[in-house]
C-alpha positions as CSV (number, residue, x, y, z in Angstrom):
1,M,41.6,21.0,76.6
2,P,39.4,19.5,73.8
3,Q,37.6,22.0,71.5
4,P,33.9,21.9,72.2
5,H,33.0,22.7,68.6
6,G,35.7,20.9,66.7
7,P,35.2,18.5,63.8
8,R,33.0,15.5,64.5
9,R,34.5,12.1,64.4
10,R,33.0,9.8,61.8
11,A,31.1,6.7,63.0
12,Q,32.6,3.4,62.2
13,V,30.7,1.4,59.6
14,A,30.0,-2.3,60.2
15,F,28.0,-4.8,58.2
16,T,25.7,-7.6,59.1
17,D,26.5,-11.0,57.5
18,S,23.7,-10.5,55.0
19,A,24.9,-7.0,54.1
20,A,28.5,-8.3,53.7
21,K,27.2,-10.9,51.3
22,Q,25.4,-8.2,49.3
23,L,28.6,-6.2,49.3
24,D,30.6,-9.1,48.0
25,S,28.2,-9.5,45.1
26,I,28.7,-6.0,43.8
27,S,31.1,-6.2,40.9
28,S,30.7,-2.8,39.1
29,E,33.2,-0.2,40.1
30,A,30.5,2.5,39.5
31,E,28.2,0.8,42.0
32,L,31.0,0.4,44.6
33,H,31.8,4.1,44.2
34,A,28.2,5.1,44.6
35,L,27.9,2.9,47.7
36,D,31.1,4.3,49.2
37,R,29.8,7.8,48.8
38,A,26.5,6.9,50.6
39,L,28.4,5.1,53.4
40,V,30.5,8.3,53.9
41,V,27.3,10.3,54.3
42,I,25.9,8.1,57.0
43,S,29.2,7.7,58.8
44,V,29.5,11.5,59.0
45,D,25.9,12.1,59.9
46,P,24.0,9.0,61.1
47,D,20.8,11.0,61.2
48,A,21.0,11.6,57.4
49,G,18.6,8.8,56.8
50,E,14.9,8.6,57.8
51,P,13.5,6.4,60.5
52,L,11.6,3.3,59.3
53,P,8.3,2.6,60.9
54,G,8.3,-0.3,63.3
55,D,8.2,-1.2,67.0
56,N,10.9,-0.6,69.6
57,S,11.6,-4.3,70.2
58,G,14.9,-4.2,68.2
59,P,17.3,-1.6,67.0
60,R,15.7,1.5,65.5
61,L,16.2,1.0,61.7
62,R,16.9,4.0,59.5
63,Q,16.9,4.2,55.7
64,Y,19.2,6.3,53.6
65,V,18.3,6.8,49.9
66,D,20.4,8.6,47.4
67,D,18.2,9.0,44.3
68,V,21.0,10.4,42.2
69,E,23.4,7.5,42.8
70,R,20.5,5.1,43.1
71,V,21.7,3.6,46.5
72,R,19.5,2.5,49.4
73,I,21.0,1.5,52.7
74,V,19.1,0.2,55.8
75,Y,21.0,0.7,59.0
76,W,20.9,1.3,62.7
77,V,23.2,3.4,64.9
78,T,24.6,2.1,68.2
79,A,23.7,3.8,71.5
80,L,26.9,5.7,71.7
81,R,26.6,6.8,68.0
82,T,30.0,5.5,67.2
83,V,29.1,2.6,64.9
84,V,26.6,2.5,62.0
85,V,25.6,-1.1,61.4
86,V,24.4,-1.7,57.8
87,A,21.7,-4.3,57.5
88,F,20.8,-4.0,53.8
89,I,22.3,-2.6,50.6
90,E,20.6,-1.9,47.3
91,V,22.6,-0.4,44.5
């Protein structure tokens, strides 16, 4: 019988084509490390970011900002909350 209050499973992180290109352009190991930490945060808790204003015609975009690491990620979460799709990366 599964435990009702066991550890939560992390959401899978996927990238749009434009976010993947942004990821490919990052060459600094410090920036990659900072981005990795931010991605872990949103994969563990997809609600960590704040909703961006907009209409409901597309996916509900959220923004996660880490001022210490200087990372900004724009993303949306799938309906089953199992995948976080990253649309924009700024490091």
